[in-house]
Structure formats: structure tokens, C-alpha cells
C-alpha positions in Angstrom: 112.0 118.7 133.7 109.5 116.1 131.4 108.1 112.6 132.2 110.4 112.2 134.9 114.2 113.0 136.7 117.2 111.6 134.7 114.9 110.2 131.6 116.0 110.9 128.2 113.3 111.6 125.9 113.6 112.9 122.5 110.5 116.0 121.3 108.6 115.9 118.4 106.2 119.0 117.0 103.1 117.2 116.3 103.0 118.5 112.8 106.5 116.0 112.2 105.0 113.5 113.3 103.3 110.3 110.5 102.1 107.6 111.3 102.8 105.3 108.6 99.9 103.2 109.2 96.8 105.5 109.1 95.4 104.9 112.8 96.1 101.7 112.8 97.6 100.8 116.7 96.3 103.5 117.7 93.4 104.6 120.5 91.8 107.8 120.9 90.2 109.5 123.7 87.7 112.4 124.0 87.7 113.9 127.5 84.9 116.1 126.9 82.5 113.9 125.5 84.4 110.9 127.9 84.1 108.2 124.9 86.8 106.2 122.9 85.0 107.9 119.5 87.2 109.9 117.4 86.5 114.2 117.7 88.8 116.8 118.2 90.1 117.6 121.3 91.2 113.7 121.2 94.1 111.9 122.8 95.8 109.7 121.1 97.2 106.5 122.7 99.1 103.2 121.4 96.8 100.6 121.9 100.0 98.3 123.1 101.0 101.1 125.5 99.6 104.4 126.8 98.9 107.6 125.7 102.4 109.2 123.9 103.3 112.1 126.1 102.1 115.7 125.8 103.9 118.2 126.8 101.7 121.2 125.3 103.4 123.9 122.7 102.4 121.3 120.1 105.0 118.9 121.0 104.8 115.2 122.1 107.6 113.6 123.9 109.3 109.6 122.6 111.2 107.6 125.1 115.0 106.8 123.9 113.7 103.5 123.2 112.5 102.3 119.8 109.0 100.9 119.8 109.7 97.9 118.9 111.8 97.8 122.6 108.6 99.4 124.2 106.5 96.7 122.9 108.6 94.1 124.2 108.9 95.7 127.5 113.3 95.6 127.6 114.5 97.5 130.2 117.8 96.5 131.8 117.5 97.3 135.7 114.5 100.3 137.4 115.8 103.0 139.9 114.1 104.6 142.2 112.0 101.3 143.0 111.7 101.6 146.5 109.6 104.7 146.0 107.3 103.5 142.9 103.6 103.8 142.7 102.6 100.2 140.7 102.4 96.9 142.1 105.7 94.5 142.3 107.5 93.9 138.7 108.3 90.5 139.4 110.8 90.0 136.1 114.1 89.3 138.1 115.9 92.6 136.7 117.8 94.5 139.2 115.9 97.0 141.3 117.7 100.0 142.9 116.3 101.4 145.6 117.3 104.8 144.4 120.1 105.8 141.6 121.6 102.9 140.2 125.2 102.3 141.5 125.0 103.8 144.2 122.3 102.6 146.3 121.2 99.4 147.5 119.5 96.6 145.2 116.1 95.4 146.0 114.3 92.4 145.6 110.9 92.5 143.2 109.6 93.3 146.3 111.1 96.0 147.2 112.7 94.3 150.3 115.7 96.7 151.1 118.1 93.7 152.1 121.5 94.4 149.9 121.7 91.9 146.9 124.6 91.1 145.5 124.8 91.8 142.0 
């Protein structure tokens, strides 16, 4: 299982990935020197997002969202919101305590009172 349960992702061999604008929009981190200067080995990140998930075996995984959707922050709802490890997401989108359609909707703060959709 990669990244999170039920997440759809595509797996790409690193040799199959081409950055069409070179390093524009990318940032690097070298754990060996603990710096953001480019030196091997390095972690690659999108400056608008988080590190590209390196799943080992020379592969990266990509969310089923397009890069444009990721940049806009598009998502229709959240699952397992009551178990999140981040701050409240105050966007007013539906948030399910566990699985969507099978659990209670909660508010932006994770309060478990049943909220009608």
C-alpha cells in the first residue's frame, strides 16, 4: 500500500519523468549536507507543494489529481478527518469522520455532531 489507504496514485520510473521547464519550479534538499543546494543524493520537491513521493525501486508516485488541480487545492471532500494529524482545514467542504457515505459528517473543526449534507 502506498501513501495512504484508498488513495489512487500512478507510479512512474524516475527515468520516465521529464521536467519540461528544467529546474524551474523545483526545489532540492540534500540530507547529507542538510542544505537546499543541489548535490547528489537529493530530494526533489515542487515549490508549490511537498516532496515528490519517492517509493524506492527508482520510482515516484503521483496523486490522481493533475498538477493544475493540486495547485488550485481542488478536492471535493475529506475522509478520516477526525483522525487528521494537521490543523483544521477551514474550507467548508464535506468532512467525514471515517469513510465517506458510511460515517458522520463533521464540521471544519472535527466536531462529531451529525451534519446534513
